[in-house]
GUNU-78113 format. One record per residue (C-alpha): residue number from 1; residue in one letter; x, y, z. Coordinates in steps of 0.25 Angstrom, whole numbers, plus 5000, padded with zeros to 4 digits. Example, Ala and Ser with C-alpha at 12.3 -4.5 7.8 and 13.67 -1.06 7.14 Angstrom:
// residues 2
NUPA  num  residuo    c1    c2    c3
NUPA    1        A  5049  4982  5031
NUPA    2        S  5055  4996  5029
This chain:
// residues 421
NUPA  num  residuo    c1    c2    c3
NUPA    1        X  5665  5928  5077
NUPA    2        X  5677  5920  5068
NUPA    3        X  5674  5924  5052
NUPA    4        X  5681  5924  5039
NUPA    5        X  5680  5927  5026
NUPA    6        X  5682  5923  5011
NUPA    7        X  5692  5929  5003
NUPA    8        X  5697  5922  4990
NUPA    9        X  5712  5925  4995
NUPA   10        X  5717  5926  5011
NUPA   11        X  5726  5938  5017
NUPA   12        X  5727  5945  5030
NUPA   13        X  5714  5949  5038
NUPA   14        X  5707  5961  5037
NUPA   15        X  5705  5962  5053
NUPA   16        X  5720  5957  5057
NUPA   17        X  5730  5958  5046
NUPA   18        X  5732  5944  5050
NUPA   19        X  5734  5932  5040
NUPA   20        X  5723  5924  5038
NUPA   21        X  5720  5908  5037
NUPA   22        X  5714  5907  5024
NUPA   23        X  5716  5896  5011
NUPA   24        X  5724  5903  4999
NUPA   25        X  5725  5896  4985
NUPA   26        X  5738  5901  4984
NUPA   27        X  5744  5893  4998
NUPA   28        X  5736  5879  4998
NUPA   29        X  5746  5870  4994
NUPA   30        X  5757  5877  5004
NUPA   31        X  5757  5865  5017
NUPA   32        X  5763  5869  5029
NUPA   33        X  5769  5856  5037
NUPA   34        X  5770  5857  5052
NUPA   35        X  5775  5847  5060
NUPA   36        X  5767  5852  5072
NUPA   37        X  5758  5837  5077
NUPA   38        X  5760  5825  5070
NUPA   39        X  5750  5822  5056
NUPA   40        X  5748  5808  5054
NUPA   41        X  5751  5806  5042
NUPA   42        X  5741  5797  5033
NUPA   43        X  5748  5786  5031
NUPA   44        X  5749  5785  5047
NUPA   45        X  5733  5788  5049
NUPA   46        X  5729  5777  5036
NUPA   47        X  5725  5765  5045
NUPA   48        X  5724  5771  5060
NUPA   49        X  5714  5769  5065
NUPA   50        X  5717  5779  5075
NUPA   51        X  5717  5790  5066
NUPA   52        X  5704  5785  5061
NUPA   53        X  5697  5785  5075
NUPA   54        X  5702  5799  5076
NUPA   55        X  5696  5807  5066
NUPA   56        X  5682  5799  5069
NUPA   57        X  5685  5803  5080
NUPA   58        X  5689  5817  5076
NUPA   59        X  5678  5818  5066
NUPA   60        X  5666  5812  5078
NUPA   61        X  5669  5822  5087
NUPA   62        X  5669  5836  5077
NUPA   63        X  5657  5832  5073
NUPA   64        X  5651  5828  5088
NUPA   65        X  5657  5841  5090
NUPA   66        X  5649  5850  5081
NUPA   67        X  5661  5853  5070
NUPA   68        X  5651  5851  5060
NUPA   69        X  5638  5844  5055
NUPA   70        X  5639  5831  5046
NUPA   71        X  5623  5831  5046
NUPA   72        X  5623  5847  5040
NUPA   73        X  5632  5842  5028
NUPA   74        X  5629  5850  5015
NUPA   75        X  5636  5853  5001
NUPA   76        X  5646  5864  5002
NUPA   77        X  5640  5869  4987
NUPA   78        X  5626  5872  4996
NUPA   79        X  5633  5879  5009
NUPA   80        X  5642  5888  4997
NUPA   81        X  5628  5892  4992
NUPA   82        X  5620  5894  5002
NUPA   83        X  5632  5902  5008
NUPA   84        X  5635  5910  4995
NUPA   85        X  5621  5914  4994
NUPA   86        X  5619  5919  5007
NUPA   87        X  5632  5928  5008
NUPA   88        X  5638  5920  5015
NUPA   89        X  5651  5913  5017
NUPA   90        X  5655  5900  5021
NUPA   91        X  5667  5891  5020
NUPA   92        X  5671  5877  5016
NUPA   93        X  5681  5868  5025
NUPA   94        X  5689  5856  5020
NUPA   95        X  5696  5848  5032
NUPA   96        X  5705  5834  5037
NUPA   97        X  5707  5827  5047
NUPA   98        X  5721  5828  5054
NUPA   99        X  5727  5814  5063
NUPA  100        X  5738  5818  5073
NUPA  101        X  5745  5811  5082
NUPA  102        X  5744  5819  5096
NUPA  103        X  5757  5821  5105
NUPA  104        X  5764  5812  5092
NUPA  105        X  5776  5821  5098
NUPA  106        X  5775  5812  5111
NUPA  107        X  5784  5800  5114
NUPA  108        X  5774  5793  5121
NUPA  109        X  5763  5787  5109
NUPA  110        X  5753  5786  5116
NUPA  111        X  5753  5801  5120
NUPA  112        X  5751  5802  5105
NUPA  113        X  5737  5803  5101
NUPA  114        X  5731  5802  5087
NUPA  115        X  5721  5815  5084
NUPA  116        X  5712  5818  5073
NUPA  117        X  5708  5832  5068
NUPA  118        X  5699  5836  5058
NUPA  119        X  5702  5852  5053
NUPA  120        X  5699  5860  5043
NUPA  121        X  5707  5864  5033
NUPA  122        X  5709  5878  5035
NUPA  123        X  5715  5881  5022
NUPA  124        X  5705  5877  5014
NUPA  125        X  5692  5882  5019
NUPA  126        X  5684  5888  5007
NUPA  127        X  5672  5899  5009
NUPA  128        X  5661  5897  4999
NUPA  129        X  5662  5908  4988
NUPA  130        X  5677  5901  4988
NUPA  131        X  5685  5909  4993
NUPA  132        X  5695  5906  5005
NUPA  133        X  5690  5911  5022
NUPA  134        X  5700  5921  5027
NUPA  135        X  5696  5919  5044
NUPA  136        X  5705  5930  5053
NUPA  137        X  5713  5920  5064
NUPA  138        X  5722  5928  5070
NUPA  139        X  5715  5930  5082
NUPA  140        X  5718  5914  5085
NUPA  141        X  5730  5912  5093
NUPA  142        X  5731  5900  5105
NUPA  143        X  5741  5901  5115
NUPA  144        X  5754  5904  5111
NUPA  145        X  5765  5895  5117
NUPA  146        X  5771  5904  5128
NUPA  147        X  5755  5907  5134
NUPA  148        X  5758  5888  5137
NUPA  149        X  5771  5890  5141
NUPA  150        X  5765  5900  5152
NUPA  151        X  5752  5891  5156
NUPA  152        X  5764  5881  5158
NUPA  153        X  5770  5890  5168
NUPA  154        X  5757  5893  5172
NUPA  155        X  5755  5878  5176
NUPA  156        X  5770  5877  5182
NUPA  157        X  5768  5886  5193
NUPA  158        X  5766  5881  5207
NUPA  159        X  5752  5876  5209
NUPA  160        X  5752  5876  5194
NUPA  161        X  5747  5866  5183
NUPA  162        X  5744  5866  5169
NUPA  163        X  5734  5857  5163
NUPA  164        X  5730  5855  5147
NUPA  165        X  5717  5852  5142
NUPA  166        X  5715  5850  5128
NUPA  167        X  5702  5856  5121
NUPA  168        X  5697  5845  5114
NUPA  169        X  5690  5849  5101
NUPA  170        X  5695  5863  5101
NUPA  171        X  5689  5870  5089
NUPA  172        X  5676  5862  5089
NUPA  173        X  5669  5867  5100
NUPA  174        X  5668  5879  5093
NUPA  175        X  5657  5886  5082
NUPA  176        X  5666  5888  5071
NUPA  177        X  5666  5903  5067
NUPA  178        X  5665  5910  5055
NUPA  179        X  5658  5908  5040
NUPA  180        X  5651  5894  5040
NUPA  181        X  5660  5883  5034
NUPA  182        X  5657  5869  5029
NUPA  183        X  5667  5858  5031
NUPA  184        X  5669  5848  5019
NUPA  185        X  5669  5834  5028
NUPA  186        X  5684  5825  5023
NUPA  187        X  5677  5814  5011
NUPA  188        X  5679  5802  5024
NUPA  189        X  5673  5811  5033
NUPA  190        X  5660  5813  5027
NUPA  191        X  5647  5806  5034
NUPA  192        X  5638  5794  5024
NUPA  193        X  5631  5801  5015
NUPA  194        X  5637  5814  5011
NUPA  195        X  5642  5809  4998
NUPA  196        X  5631  5817  4992
NUPA  197        X  5639  5829  4992
NUPA  198        X  5650  5836  4985
NUPA  199        X  5654  5845  4996
NUPA  200        X  5648  5841  5009
NUPA  201        X  5650  5851  5018
NUPA  202        X  5646  5853  5033
NUPA  203        X  5648  5864  5041
NUPA  204        X  5660  5868  5053
NUPA  205        X  5652  5872  5063
NUPA  206        X  5665  5871  5074
NUPA  207        X  5678  5876  5072
NUPA  208        X  5687  5864  5067
NUPA  209        X  5700  5864  5068
NUPA  210        X  5708  5871  5055
NUPA  211        X  5697  5881  5051
NUPA  212        X  5705  5896  5053
NUPA  213        X  5691  5899  5060
NUPA  214        X  5694  5889  5073
NUPA  215        X  5704  5892  5080
NUPA  216        X  5697  5907  5081
NUPA  217        X  5685  5902  5086
NUPA  218        X  5690  5892  5097
NUPA  219        X  5700  5903  5104
NUPA  220        X  5687  5912  5104
NUPA  221        X  5682  5900  5111
NUPA  222        X  5694  5898  5119
NUPA  223        X  5694  5914  5125
NUPA  224        X  5677  5914  5127
NUPA  225        X  5677  5903  5137
NUPA  226        X  5688  5906  5141
NUPA  227        X  5683  5922  5146
NUPA  228        X  5670  5916  5152
NUPA  229        X  5678  5907  5160
NUPA  230        X  5685  5916  5164
NUPA  231        X  5698  5915  5159
NUPA  232        X  5703  5928  5151
NUPA  233        X  5715  5928  5140
NUPA  234        X  5729  5932  5143
NUPA  235        X  5732  5945  5136
NUPA  236        X  5741  5942  5124
NUPA  237        X  5741  5928  5126
NUPA  238        X  5734  5921  5116
NUPA  239        X  5724  5910  5120
NUPA  240        X  5729  5910  5138
NUPA  241        X  5717  5914  5147
NUPA  242        X  5719  5916  5164
NUPA  243        X  5709  5914  5175
NUPA  244        X  5712  5912  5190
NUPA  245        X  5728  5911  5185
NUPA  246        X  5726  5900  5177
NUPA  247        X  5732  5900  5164
NUPA  248        X  5724  5892  5153
NUPA  249        X  5732  5892  5138
NUPA  250        X  5725  5888  5126
NUPA  251        X  5732  5882  5114
NUPA  252        X  5721  5880  5105
NUPA  253        X  5714  5865  5111
NUPA  254        X  5725  5867  5122
NUPA  255        X  5724  5873  5137
NUPA  256        X  5732  5873  5145
NUPA  257        X  5729  5876  5160
NUPA  258        X  5737  5881  5172
NUPA  259        X  5736  5888  5185
NUPA  260        X  5736  5886  5196
NUPA  261        X  5729  5870  5199
NUPA  262        X  5717  5872  5204
NUPA  263        X  5713  5885  5195
NUPA  264        X  5718  5876  5182
NUPA  265        X  5708  5864  5187
NUPA  266        X  5696  5873  5189
NUPA  267        X  5701  5878  5173
NUPA  268        X  5700  5867  5168
NUPA  269        X  5685  5865  5170
NUPA  270        X  5681  5877  5167
NUPA  271        X  5689  5876  5153
NUPA  272        X  5682  5861  5152
NUPA  273        X  5668  5868  5153
NUPA  274        X  5671  5877  5143
NUPA  275        X  5678  5868  5131
NUPA  276        X  5679  5854  5129
NUPA  277        X  5692  5851  5133
NUPA  278        X  5701  5835  5138
NUPA  279        X  5705  5832  5149
NUPA  280        X  5717  5841  5158
NUPA  281        X  5729  5837  5159
NUPA  282        X  5742  5842  5164
NUPA  283        X  5751  5849  5156
NUPA  284        X  5762  5840  5151
NUPA  285        X  5762  5839  5134
NUPA  286        X  5756  5853  5129
NUPA  287        X  5758  5856  5112
NUPA  288        X  5769  5846  5111
NUPA  289        X  5775  5850  5122
NUPA  290        X  5776  5841  5136
NUPA  291        X  5778  5852  5149
NUPA  292        X  5786  5844  5161
NUPA  293        X  5782  5853  5175
NUPA  294        X  5793  5850  5187
NUPA  295        X  5795  5858  5201
NUPA  296        X  5812  5862  5199
NUPA  297        X  5818  5870  5212
NUPA  298        X  5822  5884  5207
NUPA  299        X  5831  5894  5216
NUPA  300        X  5827  5908  5217
NUPA  301        X  5829  5919  5226
NUPA  302        X  5820  5914  5238
NUPA  303        X  5826  5901  5237
NUPA  304        X  5824  5887  5229
NUPA  305        X  5809  5885  5224
NUPA  306        X  5801  5873  5217
NUPA  307        X  5800  5879  5202
NUPA  308        X  5791  5871  5190
NUPA  309        X  5800  5868  5179
NUPA  310        X  5793  5867  5165
NUPA  311        X  5798  5859  5155
NUPA  312        X  5791  5861  5140
NUPA  313        X  5796  5846  5135
NUPA  314        X  5796  5846  5119
NUPA  315        X  5805  5832  5116
NUPA  316        X  5794  5826  5110
NUPA  317        X  5788  5836  5101
NUPA  318        X  5802  5839  5095
NUPA  319        X  5806  5822  5093
NUPA  320        X  5795  5823  5085
NUPA  321        X  5801  5834  5077
NUPA  322        X  5813  5829  5074
NUPA  323        X  5805  5813  5073
NUPA  324        X  5795  5821  5062
NUPA  325        X  5805  5831  5055
NUPA  326        X  5813  5814  5053
NUPA  327        X  5799  5812  5046
NUPA  328        X  5797  5824  5036
NUPA  329        X  5812  5822  5032
NUPA  330        X  5812  5807  5029
NUPA  331        X  5796  5813  5021
NUPA  332        X  5804  5821  5012
NUPA  333        X  5817  5814  5009
NUPA  334        X  5809  5805  5005
NUPA  335        X  5801  5814  4995
NUPA  336        X  5814  5817  4990
NUPA  337        X  5818  5803  4987
NUPA  338        X  5804  5801  4981
NUPA  339        X  5807  5812  4972
NUPA  340        X  5821  5808  4967
NUPA  341        X  5828  5819  4977
NUPA  342        X  5832  5813  4986
NUPA  343        X  5848  5816  4983
NUPA  344        X  5861  5812  4990
NUPA  345        X  5862  5827  4995
NUPA  346        X  5847  5826  5000
NUPA  347        X  5850  5813  5007
NUPA  348        X  5862  5820  5013
NUPA  349        X  5853  5832  5019
NUPA  350        X  5842  5823  5024
NUPA  351        X  5851  5815  5031
NUPA  352        X  5857  5828  5036
NUPA  353        X  5845  5831  5040
NUPA  354        X  5842  5819  5049
NUPA  355        X  5853  5823  5061
NUPA  356        X  5847  5830  5069
NUPA  357        X  5856  5837  5077
NUPA  358        X  5858  5844  5091
NUPA  359        X  5860  5858  5095
NUPA  360        X  5860  5869  5103
NUPA  361        X  5845  5874  5107
NUPA  362        X  5839  5882  5100
NUPA  363        X  5850  5886  5087
NUPA  364        X  5859  5877  5077
NUPA  365        X  5873  5880  5077
NUPA  366        X  5878  5885  5063
NUPA  367        X  5887  5875  5062
NUPA  368        X  5876  5864  5064
NUPA  369        X  5869  5869  5053
NUPA  370        X  5868  5856  5042
NUPA  371        X  5877  5856  5030
NUPA  372        X  5873  5862  5016
NUPA  373        X  5861  5869  5022
NUPA  374        X  5856  5874  5010
NUPA  375        X  5859  5861  5002
NUPA  376        X  5845  5855  5003
NUPA  377        X  5836  5868  5006
NUPA  378        X  5823  5865  5009
NUPA  379        X  5819  5851  5009
NUPA  380        X  5817  5848  5022
NUPA  381        X  5809  5860  5024
NUPA  382        X  5797  5856  5024
NUPA  383        X  5799  5845  5033
NUPA  384        X  5807  5856  5044
NUPA  385        X  5796  5865  5043
NUPA  386        X  5786  5854  5047
NUPA  387        X  5795  5852  5060
NUPA  388        X  5800  5865  5063
NUPA  389        X  5783  5869  5066
NUPA  390        X  5786  5858  5077
NUPA  391        X  5802  5864  5084
NUPA  392        X  5796  5878  5085
NUPA  393        X  5784  5873  5093
NUPA  394        X  5795  5868  5101
NUPA  395        X  5800  5880  5102
NUPA  396        X  5786  5887  5104
NUPA  397        X  5780  5879  5115
NUPA  398        X  5794  5876  5124
NUPA  399        X  5805  5884  5117
NUPA  400        X  5806  5896  5110
NUPA  401        X  5819  5898  5110
NUPA  402        X  5819  5890  5099
NUPA  403        X  5814  5897  5090
NUPA  404        X  5824  5906  5087
NUPA  405        X  5833  5894  5081
NUPA  406        X  5823  5895  5067
NUPA  407        X  5829  5906  5059
NUPA  408        X  5821  5917  5055
NUPA  409        X  5813  5918  5040
NUPA  410        X  5825  5927  5036
NUPA  411        X  5836  5921  5041
NUPA  412        X  5852  5921  5033
NUPA  413        X  5857  5910  5040
NUPA  414        X  5843  5900  5038
NUPA  415        X  5833  5901  5029
NUPA  416        X  5820  5894  5032
NUPA  417        X  5821  5886  5024
NUPA  418        X  5835  5879  5028
NUPA  419        X  5829  5880  5043
NUPA  420        X  5820  5871  5038
NUPA  421        X  5826  5861  5034
């Protein structure tokens, strides 16, 4: 059971000492911009029939899964009063819709898909007594990228293969545990007849994306069902399971199944019987990386052998990183111009920063550093930080050695702010 407590302020978990998920008034204006996935802007969403269709599909799906029941609408003040009278804990949640372009890094527009996802705003949860709920989420962990590479390597062995499956509606497949949580739906998604309520809410029955408990509930559900089918967790490797020479790596709702061909086919059927899954496909694109496998001749002490070579290709993904950085620079420059702070020196600085230098991987030579790097320190730090998350993802998935290119925070040579220009 993933229980929660309501507190006036956050702090370390009394059970683990780990930081906990919660909301503090002191940090409510703190914003982290991470361009990890391409989210459609408000302008892009307006007038696009695909967007409205995607949003309607999302709400219809969540309602059909029993995530909430609009027939159970109630007034939040009544829910609070009843809970306080019984000494029970209740939580108020708000939500919003995110519209994204899946596989936005793909060069072929036909590979991109418009998706809408309604998420709970986990940073704005509020208990009935006005305090902030705090949950211990330290046990939540998807498979590591090293675990994914291990699964890929297993699938590349002679007689083996790797396939990927997507757990459709992953979190709403499980019940939400912990204190009763009530959702305040957005105005434009409320059914007719709700105008008579001041604060209409419905109880959340299923795990919802954005809720601090959902990942915990989903991970526990996966482990329990996998074990029931004979799959055992690999010790010290989170979300990695094995059975009959088959290795299953679970990254939230993405399942990678590797092993002997026939055993993999049987495993796919088993997984589809316990989870709501999409169609399985041969491993080709996963987590922003394109995997290419081809036979190569390798000379060894026993002669030449034919082996499988796996290439991790993130060219399209990284091209998108560069494009996104250019776009964000345009935005920052326009902001300065609007505020009449775009000096000739800044114009030259932005022009210089748009020059892309070819350097030896993974380090930038000292003589190639930008001229006068302290002159306009920090103007592009926000834009660079947003793209930095994508570049670090490249390092995690396919190029671990690239992590050495980023200086530690206490580096005397390059401060964090300078490194984010």
